[in-house]
C-alpha positions as CSV (number, residue, x, y, z in Angstrom):
1,C,-0.4,0.2,-0.2
2,P,1.0,3.5,-0.6
3,P,2.8,5.6,2.2
4,P,0.4,8.0,3.8
5,P,0.6,11.4,2.9
6,P,3.2,13.8,5.3
7,P,0.9,16.0,7.3
8,V,-0.4,19.8,6.5
9,A,1.0,22.4,8.8
10,P,-1.4,24.6,10.3
11,G,-2.7,28.0,8.4
12,C,-1.0,26.2,5.0
13,L,-3.9,25.2,2.3
14,P,-3.3,21.6,1.2
15,L,-1.6,20.9,-1.9
16,P,-3.6,20.0,-4.8
17,G,-4.7,16.5,-5.2
18,L,-4.5,15.8,-1.7
19,S,-7.6,14.7,0.0
20,G,-7.3,17.3,3.0
21,P,-10.7,18.3,5.0
22,S,-12.7,20.8,2.7
23,A,-15.2,22.8,3.5
24,T,-16.5,22.2,-0.1
25,D,-16.1,18.6,0.0
26,G,-20.1,18.4,1.3
27,P,-21.5,20.8,-1.4
28,S,-19.4,19.2,-4.2
29,Q,-20.9,15.6,-3.3
30,A,-24.1,15.2,-5.8
31,K,-27.7,15.5,-3.3
32,K,-30.1,13.1,-3.5
33,K,-32.7,15.5,-2.0
34,R,-34.2,18.8,-3.0
35,T,-32.6,20.9,0.3
36,V,-33.4,24.7,1.6
37,K,-31.1,27.0,-0.1
38,L,-29.3,30.0,1.3
39,F,-29.6,33.2,-0.6
40,W,-26.7,35.1,0.2
41,K,-25.0,37.2,-1.8
42,E,-21.1,35.8,-2.3
43,L,-18.5,37.7,-2.0
44,K,-16.0,37.5,-4.6
45,Q,-12.8,38.6,-5.6
46,L,-11.5,38.2,-2.1
47,D,-7.6,37.7,-2.7
48,G,-5.3,41.0,-2.9
49,T,-8.4,43.2,-2.1
50,V,-6.9,43.9,1.9
51,G,-3.3,44.6,2.6
52,P,-2.0,44.4,5.5
53,G,-3.2,46.5,8.3
54,R,-3.4,46.7,12.1
55,F,-6.1,43.1,12.0
56,G,-3.3,41.3,9.9
57,Q,-3.2,39.9,6.4
58,G,-5.7,39.5,3.9
59,T,-9.5,38.9,4.8
60,L,-11.4,37.1,8.0
61,W,-12.1,34.8,5.6
62,A,-8.3,33.6,4.3
63,S,-8.2,33.2,7.9
64,L,-10.7,30.5,8.7
65,Q,-10.3,26.6,8.7
66,N,-11.6,24.1,6.9
67,V,-14.8,22.6,8.5
68,E,-16.0,19.1,7.6
69,V,-20.0,18.7,8.1
70,N,-22.5,16.1,7.6
71,V,-23.7,16.2,4.7
72,A,-26.3,13.3,5.0
73,K,-27.6,14.9,8.4
74,L,-27.5,18.5,6.7
75,E,-29.7,17.0,3.7
76,H,-32.0,15.3,6.1
77,L,-32.3,18.0,8.4
78,F,-33.5,20.7,5.4
79,E,-34.8,19.0,2.9
80,S,-37.2,20.9,1.1
81,R,-40.8,19.6,2.2
82,S,-42.3,22.0,-0.3
83,K,-43.8,20.5,-3.2
84,E,-41.6,19.6,-6.1
85,A,-40.7,22.9,-8.3
86,P,-40.9,21.5,-11.8
87,T,-44.6,20.7,-11.4
88,S,-46.4,19.9,-14.9
89,K,-50.4,21.0,-14.7
90,K,-52.8,20.7,-18.5
91,A,-53.1,23.9,-19.9
92,I,-56.1,25.1,-22.0
93,D,-55.1,23.7,-24.9
94,G,-53.8,20.3,-23.2
95,K,-50.2,21.1,-22.9
96,K,-48.0,20.9,-20.1
97,V,-46.5,24.0,-18.3
98,V,-44.4,24.5,-16.0
99,V,-45.5,26.1,-12.5
100,V,-42.7,27.0,-9.8
101,L,-45.0,30.0,-7.9
102,D,-47.6,29.9,-5.0
103,P,-50.8,29.2,-6.6
104,K,-51.9,32.2,-4.8
105,R,-49.2,34.5,-5.8
106,S,-49.4,32.8,-9.8
107,N,-53.3,33.4,-9.2
108,A,-52.8,37.0,-8.3
109,I,-50.2,37.9,-11.8
110,N,-52.8,36.1,-14.0
111,I,-55.3,37.9,-12.6
112,G,-53.1,41.4,-13.1
113,L,-52.0,40.1,-16.8
114,T,-56.0,40.1,-17.9
115,V,-55.7,44.2,-17.3
116,L,-52.4,44.7,-18.6
117,P,-51.1,44.6,-22.5
118,P,-48.9,41.6,-23.6
119,V,-45.6,41.0,-22.0
120,H,-43.4,42.6,-25.1
121,I,-45.4,46.2,-25.0
122,I,-44.9,46.1,-20.8
123,K,-41.2,45.7,-21.3
124,N,-40.3,48.4,-24.3
125,A,-42.6,50.6,-22.5
126,V,-41.3,50.1,-19.1
127,L,-37.8,51.2,-20.8
128,N,-38.8,53.4,-22.6
129,F,-41.2,55.1,-20.3
130,D,-44.0,55.2,-22.8
131,E,-46.9,56.3,-20.5
132,F,-48.9,55.9,-23.7
133,A,-49.1,52.0,-23.4
134,V,-48.9,51.7,-19.8
135,N,-50.7,54.3,-17.8
136,K,-50.1,54.8,-13.7
137,E,-52.6,52.2,-12.7
138,G,-50.7,49.4,-14.6
139,I,-47.4,50.7,-13.5
140,E,-48.6,50.2,-9.8
141,K,-49.7,46.8,-10.8
142,I,-46.8,45.7,-11.9
143,L,-45.0,47.5,-9.5
144,T,-46.6,44.6,-7.1
145,M,-45.8,42.1,-9.6
146,V,-41.7,42.2,-9.4
147,P,-40.6,39.6,-9.1
148,T,-38.1,38.7,-5.8
149,E,-35.0,36.7,-5.8
150,E,-35.9,33.4,-4.9
151,E,-38.9,33.6,-7.6
152,K,-36.1,34.5,-10.4
153,Q,-34.1,31.8,-9.3
154,K,-36.8,28.9,-9.4
155,I,-38.4,29.7,-12.5
156,Q,-34.4,29.6,-13.8
157,E,-34.0,26.4,-12.2
158,A,-37.4,25.0,-13.5
159,Q,-36.6,26.2,-16.9
160,L,-33.1,24.8,-17.3
161,A,-34.6,21.6,-15.9
162,N,-37.0,20.8,-17.9
163,P,-36.6,22.4,-21.2
164,D,-39.1,20.7,-23.6
165,V,-42.0,21.5,-21.2
166,P,-42.7,25.7,-21.3
167,L,-43.4,27.9,-18.4
168,G,-46.8,29.3,-16.9
169,S,-48.3,31.9,-18.2
170,A,-47.4,33.8,-14.6
171,E,-43.4,32.5,-14.4
172,Q,-43.4,33.6,-18.0
173,F,-44.5,37.4,-17.4
174,L,-41.9,37.2,-14.2
175,L,-39.0,36.0,-16.2
176,A,-39.6,38.6,-19.1
177,L,-39.6,41.4,-15.6
178,S,-36.8,40.5,-14.6
179,S,-34.7,40.6,-17.8
180,I,-35.0,44.3,-17.5
181,S,-32.2,46.0,-16.4
182,D,-32.9,48.2,-13.1
183,L,-36.8,47.0,-13.1
184,T,-37.8,48.8,-9.8
185,A,-35.6,51.9,-10.1
186,R,-37.2,52.7,-13.4
187,L,-41.2,51.9,-12.2
188,Q,-40.3,53.6,-9.1
189,L,-38.9,56.6,-11.2
190,W,-41.7,56.2,-13.5
191,A,-44.6,56.3,-10.9
192,F,-43.4,59.6,-9.2
193,K,-43.5,61.2,-12.9
194,L,-46.5,60.0,-13.2
195,D,-48.1,60.6,-9.7
196,Y,-46.8,64.3,-8.8
197,E,-49.0,66.3,-10.5
198,S,-52.1,65.3,-8.8
199,L,-50.1,64.9,-5.4
200,E,-48.9,68.5,-6.1
201,Q,-52.3,69.6,-6.8
202,E,-53.7,67.9,-3.5
203,I,-51.3,69.6,-1.4
204,A,-51.8,73.0,-3.2
205,E,-55.7,73.6,-3.8
206,P,-56.0,73.7,0.6
207,L,-53.6,75.8,1.2
208,F,-54.9,78.3,-1.6
209,D,-58.7,78.0,0.0
210,L,-57.4,78.2,3.2
211,K,-55.6,81.5,2.2
212,V,-58.9,82.5,0.2
213,G,-61.1,81.3,3.0
214,M,-59.5,83.5,5.7
215,E,-60.1,86.4,3.9
216,Q,-63.3,85.8,3.0
217,L,-64.3,85.6,6.8
218,A,-62.6,88.6,7.5
219,K,-64.4,91.1,5.1
220,N,-67.7,89.3,5.8
221,H,-70.7,91.8,6.6
222,T,-72.4,88.7,7.8
223,F,-70.2,86.8,10.2
224,K,-69.6,90.7,11.6
225,C,-73.2,91.1,12.3
226,I,-74.0,87.6,13.9
227,L,-71.4,87.8,16.9
228,A,-72.2,91.4,17.7
229,T,-75.9,90.5,18.2
230,L,-74.9,87.4,19.8
231,L,-72.4,89.7,21.9
232,A,-74.9,91.9,23.0
233,M,-77.8,89.1,23.8
234,G,-74.6,87.4,25.5
235,N,-74.0,90.6,27.7
236,F,-77.5,91.5,28.7
237,L,-78.2,87.8,30.2
238,N,-75.0,87.9,31.6
239,G,-74.8,91.4,33.3
240,S,-71.4,91.8,31.7
241,Q,-69.8,94.3,29.3
242,S,-67.3,91.7,27.7
243,R,-65.7,92.7,24.4
244,G,-65.4,89.3,22.8
245,F,-66.1,85.8,23.1
246,E,-63.9,82.1,21.8
247,L,-65.6,81.3,18.8
248,G,-65.7,77.3,20.1
249,Y,-69.1,78.9,22.1
250,L,-70.7,79.1,18.5
251,E,-71.1,75.5,18.8
252,K,-73.3,76.0,21.7
253,V,-75.6,78.1,20.6
254,S,-78.0,75.9,19.2
255,E,-78.1,74.2,22.6
256,V,-79.3,77.1,24.8
257,K,-83.6,77.1,24.9
258,D,-85.4,80.0,26.2
259,T,-87.6,78.9,29.3
260,V,-91.1,79.8,27.7
261,H,-91.1,78.8,24.2
262,R,-88.3,76.7,24.4
263,Q,-86.9,77.9,21.6
264,S,-83.3,78.0,21.2
265,L,-80.6,80.8,21.4
266,L,-80.0,80.4,17.6
267,H,-83.8,81.1,16.6
268,H,-83.8,84.1,18.6
269,L,-80.2,85.2,16.8
270,C,-81.4,84.5,13.5
271,Q,-84.3,86.6,14.2
272,M,-82.5,89.8,15.6
273,V,-80.1,89.4,13.0
274,V,-83.2,89.4,10.3
275,E,-84.8,92.2,11.8
276,K,-82.1,94.7,12.4
277,F,-80.0,93.6,9.3
278,P,-82.3,92.9,6.4
279,E,-79.3,92.7,3.8
280,T,-77.4,90.2,5.8
281,T,-77.0,86.6,4.4
282,D,-77.4,83.0,5.2
283,L,-73.6,83.0,5.7
284,Y,-72.9,79.4,4.6
285,S,-72.6,80.5,1.0
286,E,-70.2,82.8,0.9
287,I,-67.2,81.3,3.1
288,A,-67.2,78.2,0.3
289,S,-63.2,78.2,1.1
290,I,-63.9,78.0,4.7
291,T,-66.2,74.8,4.0
292,R,-64.0,72.8,2.2
293,S,-60.7,73.4,4.5
294,A,-63.1,71.4,6.5
295,K,-62.9,68.1,5.1
296,V,-59.1,68.4,4.8
297,D,-56.8,66.8,7.3
298,F,-53.9,69.7,7.4
299,E,-51.2,67.3,9.6
300,E,-52.0,64.6,7.1
301,L,-51.0,67.0,4.7
302,A,-48.4,68.0,6.0
303,N,-47.1,64.6,5.9
304,S,-48.3,64.1,2.5
305,L,-46.0,67.1,1.7
306,V,-42.3,65.6,3.5
307,Q,-43.4,61.9,1.7
308,L,-43.5,64.2,-1.5
309,E,-40.3,65.3,-0.4
310,R,-38.7,62.1,0.2
311,R,-40.2,60.0,-3.1
312,C,-38.3,62.9,-5.1
313,R,-34.9,62.7,-3.5
314,A,-35.5,58.8,-4.2
315,S,-36.0,59.4,-7.3
316,W,-32.6,61.3,-8.0
317,D,-30.8,57.7,-6.9
318,N,-33.2,55.9,-9.2
319,L,-32.3,58.2,-11.8
320,K,-28.5,57.6,-10.9
321,V,-28.7,54.0,-10.7
322,I,-30.7,53.8,-14.5
323,A,-28.2,56.1,-15.7
324,K,-25.0,53.4,-15.8
325,H,-26.8,51.3,-17.9
326,E,-28.9,53.9,-19.6
327,T,-28.2,54.4,-23.2
328,K,-30.6,56.8,-24.6
329,P,-29.3,60.0,-23.9
330,V,-32.3,62.3,-25.1
331,L,-34.6,60.1,-22.2
332,K,-31.8,61.0,-19.7
333,T,-31.8,64.4,-20.0
334,K,-35.5,64.4,-20.3
335,L,-35.9,62.4,-17.0
336,T,-33.3,65.2,-15.5
337,E,-35.3,68.0,-16.4
338,F,-38.6,66.6,-15.1
339,L,-36.7,66.3,-11.4
340,K,-35.2,69.3,-11.4
341,D,-38.4,70.9,-11.7
342,S,-39.9,68.8,-9.9
343,T,-37.8,70.0,-6.7
344,Q,-37.9,73.9,-7.7
345,R,-41.7,73.1,-7.1
346,I,-41.6,71.2,-3.7
347,I,-39.3,74.2,-2.0
348,V,-41.9,76.7,-3.3
349,L,-44.6,74.3,-1.9
350,K,-42.9,74.2,1.3
351,V,-42.6,78.2,1.3
352,V,-46.1,78.4,0.6
353,H,-47.3,75.7,3.7
354,R,-45.2,77.5,6.2
355,R,-46.5,81.1,5.1
356,V,-50.3,80.0,5.1
357,L,-49.6,78.4,8.4
358,N,-48.1,81.6,10.0
359,R,-51.2,83.3,8.1
360,F,-53.5,81.2,10.3
361,H,-51.8,81.7,13.7
362,S,-52.1,85.4,12.8
363,F,-55.8,84.8,11.6
364,L,-56.8,83.5,15.3
365,L,-54.8,86.2,17.1
366,Y,-57.4,88.6,14.8
367,L,-60.7,86.6,16.2
368,G,-59.4,87.1,19.6
369,Y,-57.2,84.2,20.7
370,P,-54.3,84.9,22.9
371,V,-50.8,83.7,21.7
372,S,-50.6,80.8,23.6
373,M,-53.2,79.3,22.4
374,A,-53.6,80.3,18.9
375,R,-50.1,78.5,18.7
376,D,-52.0,74.9,19.6
377,M,-54.7,75.6,17.3
378,K,-55.3,73.5,14.5
379,V,-56.3,73.6,11.4
380,T,-59.2,71.5,10.1
381,P,-61.0,72.0,13.9
382,I,-61.6,75.7,13.2
383,C,-62.4,75.3,9.5
384,K,-64.9,72.2,10.8
385,L,-66.4,74.8,13.8
386,L,-67.4,77.7,11.2
387,R,-69.0,75.0,8.7
388,E,-70.9,73.4,10.9
389,F,-72.1,76.8,13.0
390,A,-72.6,78.7,9.2
391,L,-75.3,75.2,8.1
392,E,-77.0,75.7,11.3
393,Y,-77.6,79.1,10.6
394,R,-78.5,78.6,7.4
395,T,-81.4,76.2,8.2
396,C,-82.6,78.3,11.3
397,R,-82.8,81.8,8.6
398,E,-84.7,79.6,6.4
399,R,-87.0,78.9,8.8
400,V,-87.6,82.0,10.4
401,L,-87.9,83.9,6.9
402,Q,-91.0,81.4,6.4
403,Q,-92.7,81.9,9.9
404,Q,-92.4,85.8,8.8
405,K,-94.0,84.9,5.7
406,K,-96.8,82.9,7.0
407,R,-97.3,85.4,9.6
408,A,-97.5,88.5,6.9
409,A,-99.9,86.1,5.2
410,H,-102.1,85.7,7.8
411,R,-102.0,89.3,9.0
412,E,-103.7,90.0,5.3
413,R,-106.5,87.3,5.8
414,N,-107.2,89.0,9.3
415,K,-107.6,92.6,7.4
416,T,-111.0,90.9,5.3
417,R,-112.0,88.7,7.3
418,G,-116.0,89.2,8.0
419,R,-116.2,91.9,5.4
420,L,-118.1,92.2,2.0
421,I,-116.2,91.3,-1.3
422,T,-116.7,95.2,-1.9
423,E,-116.0,96.6,0.7
424,T,-112.0,95.1,0.1
425,E,-109.5,97.0,-2.3
426,K,-110.3,95.4,-5.2
427,F,-113.6,97.3,-5.1
428,S,-113.2,100.2,-3.6
429,G,-112.3,102.1,-6.5
430,I,-115.2,101.1,-8.5
431,T,-117.8,101.9,-5.4
432,E,-116.1,105.6,-5.2
433,A,-116.5,105.4,-8.9
434,V,-120.2,105.3,-8.7
435,L,-121.3,106.7,-5.9
436,P,-122.7,110.1,-6.1
437,P,-120.9,113.3,-5.1
438,A,-123.2,114.2,-2.4
439,V,-123.0,110.9,-0.6
440,V,-119.0,111.5,0.0
441,S,-118.3,113.3,3.1
442,S,-116.1,114.0,5.9
443,S,-117.3,112.3,8.9
444,P,-119.8,108.9,9.6
445,K,-122.1,111.4,11.0
446,E,-122.7,113.4,8.1
447,Q,-122.4,110.0,5.0
448,M,-125.4,108.4,7.5
449,E,-127.5,112.0,7.2
450,A,-126.7,111.8,3.7
451,G,-127.5,108.6,2.7
452,H,-131.0,109.2,4.6
453,E,-131.6,112.2,2.5
454,S,-130.8,110.4,-0.7
455,M,-133.3,107.9,0.1
456,K,-135.6,109.9,1.0
457,S,-135.9,112.0,-1.8
458,V,-135.7,108.6,-3.8
459,L,-138.5,108.1,-1.8
460,T,-140.9,111.0,-2.1
461,S,-140.3,112.1,-6.0
462,P,-143.4,112.0,-7.9
463,M,-141.5,111.2,-10.9
464,D,-140.1,107.8,-9.2
465,I,-143.9,106.4,-8.5
466,P,-145.8,106.3,-11.3
467,A,-149.4,104.7,-12.2
468,R,-149.1,101.2,-10.5
469,R,-150.6,98.3,-11.5
470,S,-153.3,96.5,-8.8
471,R,-152.5,92.9,-7.3
472,A,-155.4,91.8,-9.5
473,S,-153.9,93.3,-12.7
474,Q,-150.6,91.9,-11.6
475,G,-151.9,88.2,-11.4
476,T,-154.3,89.0,-14.8
477,G,-151.3,90.5,-16.7
478,H,-153.2,93.9,-17.7
479,S,-152.5,97.2,-16.9
480,T,-154.6,99.9,-15.8
481,P,-155.7,102.1,-18.4
482,T,-153.9,105.1,-16.7
483,Q,-150.4,103.1,-18.1
484,G,-151.6,103.6,-21.7
485,S,-148.7,103.0,-24.4
486,S,-146.4,106.0,-22.5
487,A,-145.4,102.8,-19.9
488,Q,-143.9,100.6,-23.4
489,E,-142.2,104.0,-24.6
490,D,-140.7,105.6,-21.8
491,V,-138.9,102.6,-19.7
492,P,-136.8,104.4,-16.8
493,S,-140.9,105.6,-15.7
494,S,-141.5,102.0,-15.3
495,P,-142.3,101.0,-12.0
496,D,-139.4,98.2,-12.4
497,D,-137.3,100.4,-13.2
498,A,-137.8,102.9,-10.4
499,S,-137.9,100.2,-7.8
500,D,-134.2,98.7,-9.1
501,E,-132.9,102.9,-9.2
502,I,-134.3,102.5,-4.8
503,M,-132.4,99.5,-4.7
504,D,-129.3,100.2,-6.5
505,R,-129.3,103.5,-4.1
506,L,-129.7,101.2,-0.8
507,V,-127.0,99.1,-1.7
508,K,-124.4,102.1,-2.5
509,S,-125.8,104.0,0.5
510,V,-125.1,100.8,2.7
511,T,-121.7,100.1,1.2
512,H,-120.0,103.9,1.7
513,N,-120.9,103.3,5.6
514,A,-117.6,103.8,7.1
515,N,-119.0,102.4,10.2
516,P,-120.5,98.8,9.1
517,R,-122.5,96.3,11.5
518,P,-119.5,94.3,12.8
519,C,-120.8,90.7,12.0
520,T,-119.8,87.6,13.2
521,N,-117.2,84.8,11.3
522,K,-120.1,82.9,11.9
523,E,-123.5,84.1,10.1
524,R,-126.5,84.4,12.3
525,R,-129.3,82.6,10.8
526,R,-132.2,84.5,10.1
527,S,-136.1,83.9,9.9
528,R,-137.5,83.8,6.6
529,G,-140.7,84.2,8.5
530,N,-141.0,87.8,8.5
531,R,-139.1,89.2,5.7
532,K,-140.5,91.6,3.5
533,S,-140.1,92.3,-0.2
534,L,-139.4,96.0,-1.1
535,R,-141.0,95.9,-4.4
536,R,-144.2,94.5,-3.0
537,T,-144.2,97.6,0.0
538,L,-143.9,100.0,-2.4
539,K,-146.6,98.5,-4.5
540,S,-149.2,97.7,-2.2
541,G,-148.4,101.0,0.0
542,L,-146.7,101.9,3.4
543,S,-148.1,101.5,6.9
544,D,-148.5,104.1,9.4
545,D,-145.9,103.0,11.5
546,L,-143.0,102.8,8.7
547,V,-144.3,106.6,7.4
548,Q,-143.7,107.5,10.7
549,A,-140.2,105.7,11.6
550,L,-139.2,107.1,8.0
551,G,-139.8,110.7,8.8
552,L,-141.9,111.1,5.6
553,G,-145.4,112.5,7.6
554,Q,-144.5,116.0,7.2
555,V,-144.2,115.2,3.3
556,P,-148.3,116.4,1.9
557,S,-147.4,115.1,-1.5
558,M,-146.4,111.2,-0.4
559,D,-149.5,109.1,-1.3
560,V,-149.1,106.3,1.1
């Protein structure tokens, strides 16, 4: 048998061809089972990288001794218990494909592929930053599908182990994405480029609304009238002479009730403001900027500004990574110009944000808050307080105005209640035009006397009582001989026309009376048994009692 090999000196590497213990002996042996892999980054070119130094020559790894490991035990302990990587399944067309990914991950990728363009279009779009081929949502979807190093290695091993079997759709997509250089940096820079406009708008618009809202509220006449009226009411109720109050009390105005009608203090405040300042408005429609600012969380807005600045800095780092492998100078210049412009605008946005907040603190001092309190006040609570009060004030003001309209209409109805239609203003002009000048007088007593004289002249006039027909002639329809043909030719001298004229004069004298007899709402039922007909009375004659009552006894020409 050959002699044993000479011993190896400590610290010296074994000679080539000698079977000394080596750390690579175990892994060099063929494995019978699939084991768990350690995804570390291998250090390369260790020789000559470190010269003589304080800690010795070479690196730490050069001074390590070789260790012999039990490969059988390691293979048993670290055997991969998961499914075999290259598994096969039937495709739609009946062909077998290789599936490496987890079923949940593979399903998520396949679902995402339904809304994305083909793989080759995606690859060209990512390399050229073509936003027409892939939109913002597509980029965000691709960012969730970026393959990890482990997935990339599994797919490559499965492809080498089964060169004749095609990969699944999810595996093919991840393999195509992994072939793009600096994929994550490109996607993040592209996403920032597409998101920047909307992110800047989400920050700039609320700041502008807050600035305009403070100016609107400081110049608003209605708001000043409301505060002045509420201050006067509070000073009277408290018996004090306060010069102002914190605006936080505005949310309690609707909770205070009076002790008589249980109406809120806000209701009485609206009534007084409407009565004393009719030119005021509902306040809510004049502070639209404050209303929009109340929907914004300004603390979250400050965080969004910080995140925007952070993403801009990360985009500069991504551009440096891309520039190492980018061969198109036009694209590199375009991205550089975009980031320069974005950086300048973010700087301006930070200045605007700081100035608007400083102006808000000055606005709080203008509203009467002390300096110590104004420093800690937040924007959103103040805007919400003003919005809620303005909304409640508008609702209460509309209710007060409706009540005033109803009361005015009720007063108008009460003016004509219980009166004849001829006594209303609509018919007053017609009545005055028909009445003779003698009836119009300056006092009710004179009007009554004028009406009495007019009626007396009608009753005593001899031309008003022509030859009358008897009751018998009325029943038979024949007239007396004295009537003759003149009654047919002279229409105004007929008895019917004379009685009509008397009736018209009676109506005119009654309607012109300034002090009519008040009548109740519910009309009194009259008895029909004692009703007298004026036409029948004139034709049959007047009784002695009626003549005495009318004062016609002194007239010798009146034949009754």
